[in-house]
C-alpha positions in Angstrom: 80.2 113.5 48.2 84.1 114.2 49.1 84.8 111.2 47.1 83.3 111.9 44.1 84.9 115.8 44.5 88.2 113.6 44.9 87.5 111.3 42.2 86.8 114.4 39.7 89.7 116.3 41.0 92.6 113.3 40.3 91.0 113.0 37.2 91.4 116.5 35.8 95.1 116.4 36.7 95.4 112.8 35.4 94.1 113.6 32.0 96.6 116.1 31.9 99.6 113.8 32.2 98.0 110.9 30.3 96.8 113.3 27.7 100.6 113.6 27.3 101.8 109.7 27.5 98.9 108.2 25.3 99.7 110.6 22.3 101.8 107.2 20.5 98.9 104.9 21.4 96.0 107.3 20.1 92.9 106.1 22.2 93.7 102.5 22.9 92.7 101.3 26.3 90.5 104.0 27.4 88.0 101.2 29.1 90.1 100.8 32.3 90.4 104.3 33.0 87.0 105.1 35.2 84.9 102.5 37.0 81.9 103.5 38.9 78.1 103.5 38.5 76.4 104.9 35.1 72.8 106.0 34.1 73.2 104.6 30.6 75.3 102.6 28.4 76.4 103.8 25.1 77.1 100.6 23.9 77.5 96.8 23.8 80.5 94.7 22.4 80.0 91.1 22.1 78.5 91.3 25.4 81.3 93.5 26.9 80.1 97.3 28.0 81.2 100.5 26.8 80.2 103.0 29.7 79.3 106.7 29.5 82.2 107.2 31.6 84.8 105.6 29.2 83.0 107.4 26.2 83.5 110.9 28.3 87.2 110.3 29.0 87.9 109.3 25.3 85.9 112.6 24.2 87.9 114.6 26.6 91.2 113.1 25.5 89.9 113.7 21.6 89.6 117.3 22.5 92.8 117.7 24.6 94.5 115.9 21.3 92.7 118.3 18.9 93.5 121.6 21.2 97.4 120.2 21.0 97.3 119.8 17.3 95.7 123.0 16.4 97.2 125.1 19.1 95.6 128.4 19.0 93.5 127.5 15.8 91.1 125.5 17.9 87.7 126.6 18.0 85.2 124.1 19.2 83.0 125.1 17.6 84.0 123.3 14.4 83.6 120.0 16.5 79.7 119.3 17.2 79.7 117.5 20.0 77.1 115.2 18.9 79.7 114.2 15.8 82.5 114.0 18.4 80.5 111.7 20.4 79.5 109.6 17.6 83.2 109.1 16.0 84.9 108.3 19.4 82.4 105.5 20.2 82.6 104.4 16.8 86.6 104.3 17.7 86.1 102.3 21.1 84.1 99.8 19.5 86.4 98.9 16.8 89.3 99.0 19.3 87.3 96.8 21.7 86.7 94.2 19.0 90.4 94.5 17.8 91.2 94.1 21.8 89.3 90.7 21.2 90.5 89.8 18.2 94.3 90.1 19.4 93.5 87.9 22.9 91.9 85.4 21.0 94.3 85.2 18.4 97.0 84.8 21.7 99.0 88.2 20.6 101.1 89.4 23.5 103.7 91.7 24.6 106.9 90.3 26.2 107.8 92.1 29.8 110.8 93.3 27.8 108.6 94.9 25.2 106.6 96.7 27.6 109.7 98.0 29.6 111.2 99.2 26.4 107.8 101.1 25.7 107.8 102.8 28.8 111.4 104.0 28.3 110.6 105.8 25.8 107.8 108.0 26.9 109.3 111.5 26.9 107.4 112.6 30.5 109.1 109.7 31.9 113.0 111.3 31.4 114.9 113.4 33.4 116.7 116.5 32.4 119.2 114.1 30.7 116.8 112.1 28.6 117.3 109.2 30.7 114.2 107.6 31.8 113.5 107.8 35.6 111.6 105.4 37.7 111.0 108.3 40.6 109.4 110.3 37.8 107.4 107.5 36.3 106.3 106.3 39.9 105.3 110.2 40.5 103.2 110.7 37.2 101.2 107.4 38.0 100.5 108.6 41.6 99.5 111.9 40.2 97.2 110.0 37.6 95.6 107.9 40.2 97.0 105.0 38.1 98.9 101.5 39.1 101.8 100.4 37.8 99.5 97.2 37.0 96.8 98.9 35.1 99.4 101.2 33.1 101.7 98.6 32.2 98.6 96.5 31.2 97.4 99.1 29.0 101.0 99.6 27.4 101.0 96.0 26.8 97.5 96.3 24.8 98.6 99.1 22.8 102.0 97.6 22.1 100.1 94.5 20.4 97.5 96.6 18.7 100.0 98.8 17.1 102.3 95.7 15.9 99.0 94.2 14.5 99.2 97.6 12.4 102.3 97.2 11.7 102.1 93.4 10.9 99.2 94.7 8.2 101.5 97.3 6.6 104.3 94.9 5.9 101.7 92.5 4.2 100.6 95.7 1.8 102.1 96.0 -1.6 102.2 98.0 -4.4 102.2 97.3 -7.9 105.3 98.8 -10.2 102.9 100.0 -12.8 100.9 102.1 -9.9 104.2 103.8 -9.0 105.1 104.5 -12.4 101.7 105.9 -13.2 101.5 108.5 -9.9 105.1 109.2 -10.9 104.2 110.4 -14.4 101.3 111.9 -13.3 103.7 114.1 -10.8 105.9 114.8 -13.4 103.4 115.2 -16.5 103.6 119.3 -17.9 100.6 121.6 -19.3 100.2 124.3 -21.2 98.8 127.0 -19.1 97.7 130.2 -19.8 95.1 132.6 -18.2 93.1 135.9 -18.2 93.0 137.6 -15.0 90.7 140.2 -13.8 91.6 142.9 -11.0 88.2 143.8 -9.1 89.7 147.0 -7.9 90.0 148.6 -11.5 86.0 148.4 -11.8 85.8 151.1 -9.4 84.4 153.0 -11.8 81.6 150.9 -11.9 80.5 152.2 -8.3 77.5 153.7 -7.7 76.4 154.2 -3.9 72.9 155.4 -3.2 71.4 155.6 0.6 68.8 153.2 -0.4 71.6 150.7 -1.5 73.5 150.8 1.9 70.4 150.6 4.2 69.2 147.5 1.9 72.5 146.1 2.2 72.7 147.3 6.4 69.4 145.2 6.9 70.5 141.8 5.1 73.6 142.0 7.0 72.9 142.8 10.6 75.2 140.1 11.6 78.1 142.1 10.4 77.5 145.2 12.2 77.7 143.9 15.8 79.6 145.1 18.7 82.2 142.6 20.1 80.9 140.1 22.9 83.4 141.1 25.7 84.2 139.3 29.1 86.4 140.5 32.3 87.8 136.8 33.6 88.9 136.4 36.8 91.7 133.4 37.5 94.0 132.0 39.7 96.8 129.5 38.6 98.5 127.1 40.5 102.2 127.1 38.8 105.3 124.8 40.7 107.4 127.3 39.6 105.6 130.5 41.1 105.1 128.3 44.2 109.0 127.4 44.1 110.0 131.2 44.1 108.1 131.8 47.5 110.2 129.1 49.0 113.6 130.2 51.1 116.7 128.5 50.6 119.5 129.5 52.9 123.0 129.5 51.7 124.1 126.8 54.4 121.2 124.6 52.4 122.8 125.5 48.9 126.3 124.5 50.2 125.6 121.5 51.8 123.7 120.5 48.9 126.4 121.0 46.8 129.0 119.3 48.8 126.5 116.2 49.1 126.1 115.9 45.5 129.4 117.2 44.2 129.6 114.7 41.6 126.8 116.7 39.9 129.2 119.5 39.7 132.5 118.4 38.1 134.1 119.7 35.1 137.6 119.1 33.3 140.7 120.2 34.5 143.0 120.6 31.1 145.7 122.5 32.9 147.6 119.6 34.3 146.7 117.6 31.4 148.8 120.0 29.0 151.5 120.3 31.4 152.1 116.6 31.8 152.0 116.1 27.7 154.1 118.7 27.1 156.8 117.5 29.4 156.4 113.9 27.6 156.8 115.3 24.4 159.8 117.2 25.4 161.3 114.1 26.7 160.7 112.4 23.5 162.5 114.9 21.7 165.6 114.9 23.7 165.8 111.4 22.8 163.4 109.0 25.3 161.5 106.7 23.9 158.1 107.1 22.8 157.1 103.6 23.5 158.6 103.4 27.2 157.3 106.8 28.0 153.6 105.2 26.6 154.0 102.3 28.8 154.7 104.4 31.3 152.2 107.3 31.4 149.7 106.6 28.9 146.1 106.3 30.2 145.1 104.1 27.7 146.3 101.2 29.3 145.6 98.6 26.3 147.6 100.3 23.9 149.9 101.3 26.5 151.3 97.9 27.4 152.1 97.7 23.3 154.1 101.1 23.3 151.4 103.3 22.5 150.1 101.3 19.7 146.8 101.2 18.3 147.4 99.4 15.0 146.1 100.5 11.7 143.3 103.0 11.6 141.2 104.8 8.9 139.4 108.3 9.1 136.1 108.2 11.0 137.4 105.6 13.7 138.9 107.9 16.0 137.7 111.3 17.4 137.5 114.0 14.8 140.3 116.0 16.6 142.5 112.7 16.9 142.0 112.6 12.9 142.5 116.2 12.0 146.0 115.8 13.1 147.0 111.8 12.6 145.9 112.2 8.8 148.5 114.9 8.2 151.5 114.2 9.9 154.0 112.3 7.9 155.5 109.2 8.7 157.7 109.1 11.7 156.5 112.4 12.9 155.3 113.6 16.1 152.2 115.7 16.9 152.1 118.6 19.0 149.7 117.7 21.9 145.7 117.1 20.7 143.0 118.3 22.8 139.8 115.8 22.9 137.2 115.2 25.3 138.8 113.1 27.4 142.2 115.0 27.7 145.4 115.3 25.2 147.1 113.0 22.8 150.2 113.2 21.3 150.2 111.3 18.0 152.9 109.7 16.4 152.6 108.1 12.6 154.3 104.6 12.3 153.3 103.2 8.9 151.2 104.3 5.8 149.3 102.2 3.7 146.8 103.5 1.4 143.9 105.3 3.4 145.2 103.9 6.7 147.7 104.9 9.2 149.4 102.9 11.7 149.3 105.2 14.8 151.0 105.3 18.2 149.9 107.7 20.9 149.9 108.6 24.4 147.1 109.5 26.3 146.9 112.1 29.5 143.4 112.5 30.9 142.2 115.6 32.1 141.1 115.3 35.8 137.9 116.3 37.3 137.7 119.2 39.6 134.5 120.6 41.5 133.2 123.5 39.8 133.1 126.7 41.8 130.3 127.5 44.0 130.2 131.1 42.5 126.9 133.2 42.7 125.5 131.5 39.2 125.7 128.0 40.3 124.5 129.3 43.9 121.4 130.4 42.2 121.0 127.0 40.0 121.2 124.9 43.0 118.9 127.3 44.7 116.4 126.5 41.8 116.4 123.3 42.3 116.3 122.6 46.0 113.2 125.2 45.6 111.4 123.2 42.9 112.3 119.8 44.6 110.6 121.6 48.1 107.6 122.8 46.1 107.1 119.3 44.4 106.4 117.7 47.9 103.4 119.4 48.1 102.2 120.4 44.9 99.9 118.0 44.0 98.6 117.8 47.6 97.8 121.3 46.6 96.6 120.5 43.1 93.9 118.4 45.3 92.9 121.2 47.7 93.0 123.9 44.5 90.2 121.5 42.8 88.2 120.9 46.1 87.6 124.6 46.6 87.1 125.6 43.3 84.5 123.1 43.3 82.5 123.6 46.7 82.9 127.5 46.5 81.5 128.0 42.9 80.4 131.3 42.7 83.8 132.9 44.0 87.7 132.1 43.5 88.3 133.8 47.4 88.4 131.0 49.3 90.7 129.3 46.4 93.1 132.3 46.7 92.8 132.6 50.5 93.7 129.3 51.6 96.5 128.7 49.1 98.1 132.2 49.1 97.3 132.7 45.3 96.4 136.3 43.5 93.2 136.5 41.7 94.0 138.1 38.7 91.6 139.8 36.1 91.6 140.5 32.5 89.7 143.8 32.5 86.6 143.9 30.1 88.3 142.2 26.5 86.7 140.5 23.5 87.6 137.2 22.7 90.8 137.7 20.5 92.2 140.3 23.5 92.4 137.6 26.2 96.1 137.1 26.6 98.8 134.9 28.3 97.6 131.9 30.1 93.8 132.8 28.7 94.7 132.8 25.4 95.3 128.8 26.1 92.5 126.7 23.6 91.4 124.5 26.9 90.9 127.8 28.9 89.1 129.6 26.0 86.9 126.8 25.7 86.0 126.9 29.2 85.3 130.7 29.5 82.6 130.2 27.0 81.2 127.2 28.1 77.8 127.2 29.6 78.9 126.1 33.2 81.1 129.6 33.3 79.5 132.4 30.7 76.0 131.4 31.3 75.8 129.8 34.8 78.5 132.1 36.2 80.2 129.5 37.8 83.9 128.6 38.3 85.1 126.3 35.7 86.8 122.8 36.5 90.4 122.5 37.2 91.9 123.4 33.6 95.8 121.6 33.3 98.0 123.8 31.0 100.7 121.3 32.2 101.6 118.5 34.6 102.8 121.5 37.1 100.5 124.4 36.0 96.5 124.6 36.7 94.0 127.1 36.6 90.4 128.0 37.4 88.5 130.8 35.7 85.2 132.9 36.1 83.5 135.3 34.2 83.2 138.2 36.6 81.3 140.6 33.8 80.0 139.3 30.4 78.8 142.3 27.9 77.1 140.8 25.2 77.3 141.5 21.5 75.0 144.2 20.1 73.4 145.7 17.5 75.2 148.6 16.0 72.8 151.6 14.8 73.0 152.0 11.1 74.5 155.8 11.2 77.2 154.3 13.2 78.6 152.0 10.7 77.1 153.7 7.3 80.7 154.2 6.1 81.9 150.9 6.6 78.7 149.9 4.9 79.4 152.4 2.2 82.9 150.4 1.7 81.5 146.9 1.5 78.3 148.2 -1.1 81.3 149.8 -3.2 83.1 146.4 -3.1 79.8 144.1 -3.8 79.3 146.8 -6.9 82.8 146.2 -8.2 82.9 142.2 -7.9 79.2 142.1 -9.7 80.4 144.2 -12.8 83.9 142.0 -12.9 81.8 138.9 -12.5 79.9 140.2 -15.6 83.0 140.6 -17.6 84.4 137.5 -16.6 81.2 135.9 -18.0 81.2 137.2 -21.4 85.1 136.9 -21.3 84.5 133.0 -21.0 81.8 132.7 -23.4 83.9 134.2 -25.9 87.2 131.9 -25.0 85.0 129.0 -25.4 83.7 130.0 -28.8 87.2 130.1 -30.1 88.4 133.5 -29.4 92.0 134.1 -28.8 93.3 135.0 -25.4 94.8 138.6 -26.4 91.7 139.3 -28.6 89.6 138.9 -25.4 91.9 140.9 -23.0 92.1 143.7 -25.6 88.3 144.1 -25.6 88.1 143.8 -21.5 90.3 146.7 -20.9 90.3 145.6 -17.2 91.4 142.0 -17.9 95.3 140.6 -18.4 96.1 137.9 -20.5 99.2 135.6 -19.5 100.3 133.6 -22.5 100.8 129.7 -22.1 103.9 128.0 -20.5 104.5 124.8 -19.8 104.0 123.8 -16.1 104.2 120.1 -13.8 102.8 119.8 -10.4 106.4 119.8 -9.0 108.0 123.2 -10.4 104.4 124.8 -9.9 106.0 127.1 -7.4 108.7 128.4 -9.6 106.7 128.9 -12.4 105.0 132.3 -10.9 101.6 131.3 -11.8 98.8 131.5 -9.0 98.3 128.4 -6.9 94.9 128.9 -7.6 95.3 128.7 -11.2 97.7 125.7 -10.9 95.3 123.5 -9.0 92.5 124.4 -11.7 94.9 123.8 -14.4 95.7 120.0 -13.2 91.8 119.6 -12.4 90.7 120.2 -16.3 90.1 117.4 -18.7 92.6 116.8 -21.2 92.3 119.2 -23.9 91.9 118.2 -27.6 94.0 119.0 -30.6 91.6 121.6 -31.7 89.5 122.8 -28.6 91.7 123.6 -25.3 90.3 122.9 -21.7 88.7 126.5 -20.1 87.4 126.7 -16.5 86.6 130.0 -14.2 88.7 130.2 -10.8 88.3 132.6 -8.1 92.1 134.1 -6.9 92.9 135.6 -3.6 91.5 139.0 -2.9 88.1 138.0 -4.5 89.7 138.6 -7.9 88.9 136.0 -10.6 90.7 134.3 -13.8 89.9 132.0 -16.6 92.1 129.3 -16.8 93.1 127.7 -20.6 95.1 124.5 -20.7 95.9 124.0 -24.3 98.3 121.0 -24.7 99.6 118.2 -21.9 103.4 116.6 -22.6 103.8 113.2 -20.7 107.3 113.2 -19.0 108.2 109.3 -17.7 110.6 109.9 -14.7 112.8 106.9 -13.7 114.3 108.6 -10.5 114.7 105.5 -8.3 114.4 107.7 -4.7 111.1 109.4 -5.8 109.6 106.2 -6.8 110.6 104.5 -3.3 108.8 107.7 -1.7 105.7 107.5 -3.7 105.5 103.2 -3.5 105.8 104.1 0.6 103.1 107.0 0.5 100.8 104.2 -1.6 101.6 101.3 0.7 100.5 103.6 3.8 97.2 104.4 1.7 96.7 100.8 1.0 97.2 100.0 4.6 94.5 102.3 5.9 92.0 100.7 3.5 93.0 97.2 4.5 92.8 98.3 8.3 89.6 99.8 7.7 88.3 96.9 6.0 89.7 94.7 8.6 88.1 96.8 11.3 84.7 96.5 9.0 85.0 92.6 9.1 85.2 92.6 12.8 82.2 94.8 13.0 79.8 92.6 10.6 80.6 89.7 12.6 80.1 91.2 16.1 76.8 91.9 18.5 77.1 95.5 18.9 74.4 97.4 20.1 74.6 101.3 20.6 72.4 103.5 22.5 73.8 106.9 22.2 71.4 109.4 23.5 71.5 112.8 24.8 71.3 111.1 28.3 74.6 109.7 28.0 76.2 113.0 27.4 78.6 113.4 30.6 81.0 115.8 28.6 78.8 118.5 27.2 
C-alpha cells in the first residue's frame, strides 16, 4: 500500500517537472513513464500495448499543457474527458507507429545530438543560463527518472522531430499558389453598410408584469445565487521554507571567503591612473611603440608596438570604434574605457573606410565586492535556499503521504511540517484569489473528490518547488432567486429583448428593400434608427485602418463577387447586439510583387502542406497496421 502511495507521490512531483521538459517534444515517448499492473488495455498496436497507465499520464500531460497555454482562461468544462481521452489515445497510437517506422528504418540520434538537446532544456540551466549537471541530476531524481530512460526518450523525440523536419523540407509550393494567395490578401472590395443601433428602439418597449413573469420562468437558470466555497489549503514553498532557516553572520562570511571568485568587480581606478601616466609620457616625447611593448595587456599587438593593423567599423568594441573612427591620422586619443579596462588609440594610416590602428591596453584588475548589508542579504538567501533544497523533495513526499493518508483533514500535514492552514473564506468561483486562482487548483477544488466527497485534493505542483493541497471546508450550492428579488433585473432584460426584436424587424425590412435595388441612403432615410455609410475600397490588409467594424469587414470578404448591376448583400451581427447590412458593390484586383511577403506566404503554405503530408503519413501507417482499441469507462483512471 505504501509503495503505491510513494509511486503516486513521485508521479505528482514528476509531472510538474516533466510537463515543462516535454513542451518541445509534445507527447512523444510517454510509453516509458509508468509501469505496473493495469485492469484494461485501451489499445494494442502491432502487438505493443498502450496501457491505461500510459493513457492516464498522457491525458494528464495534455491537461497541463492546456492549462499552461490558456492560463486563467482554462475551463475544464470546455474539454470533455471522453473526447480528450479519444484524442490523446489516437496520438499515442500514431506515435507508436511512427516510432516503429523510425526503428525499422534504422533512424537514430547520435550521442552528441542527445547531449545537445538536453543542454537546450531551460529547466536544466543555472541562473547564468548555462547547463548544470547538478540541476539535471536533481530534476531527474525528483521526477523518479533514470538518466538512461530519460536520454532514451530524448533520442526518440529527436528522431521523430527530424522525421517531421525531413517531411517539411520535401514539401513544396508552386509559384502560382503564392501569387494567388498574395492577390487575395491585397484584393480591395468596395464596402458600404447600413448600421442599426439597438439603443434607439427604447420607445418600442412595453413592459408588463405578465411579460416579466413569463421571461423569468423561461430563464430561471439566469437568476440563481452563485455557488460558493470556503477552501482550506496548505502550501509547501521552498522560498517560504528557506525564510525560516537561520543563517549566521559567520556562515555568510565563510561562504563569501570560500567563493570569492563569484563576488568580484572591476577596479578601473588603477587602470585609469596607469593609462593617463602612459599618455603623459607619450606627449612628453616617449615612443608609443616602446611603451606599448612594455605595458600593453594585449600581448599579441604589444609585441608589434601596439599595431593591430587595418580595421573597419564593427570589428572592435563600440566605445573603441566611436573614438578610433573620429581621430585624424597621427592623433592619440584620450583614455577609452571598455569592459576590460582602458585603451590609448593611435591612428597610423587611413585607407577609405579602413584605419590602421595602434593601441595600448591596460586592463582593470578584479577586486572583491564589499561584504555590505545588501550582499550579505543576497548570500544569506542563497544559503537558505541551498539548505532548504536539501530536504525539500523529502518534505514533498511526506507532504503528499500525509495528505493522502489523512484525507478528511489538513491538520496532520500542517502539524508535521509546521505549515499554516489558510482559508479563502466563503467566496464564489471568481472570488478565489492568489494561488487558488491557478487553473489546476480551481479544477481540483471543483472536482468530485474535493467538492462532493469532501476529501483532500491530490498534491498540485504549481512549479517545481511549490506544491499545494486543497480541501473544501464549506460549500454553499447555487439556489434559485425569488421573482420579487430579481424583478428589476428581469425588467431590464425584457426591455432589451423588445428593443432587439424591434430592431431586427427593421433590419429584415431594410434588407428586403436593398436586395430589390433600393439605394442605401433612401433606405436609411426611411428607417430613422439606421445610419448609412457609403462605399469605400478596403483590403484585408488595411481593414484595421479603415475604421469599418471588423465584423463587417469579415462578412464583406465572405460575400460572393458582385455582378455589374447587382451588389452582394448580407446581414451581420455587431458587438453590443447591434446589427448591420453589408453591401459589396465592386472589386479591384491588386497584383503585388513584394518578395518578402511572397517568402512569408510560401513558408506558411509549406507548413500547411507539411501538416497535410504528415497526417497522410500517419494515416498510411494506421491503414497498414494491426490496431485494437478497447477504450471504455473501465479504463478511465484519470477522471
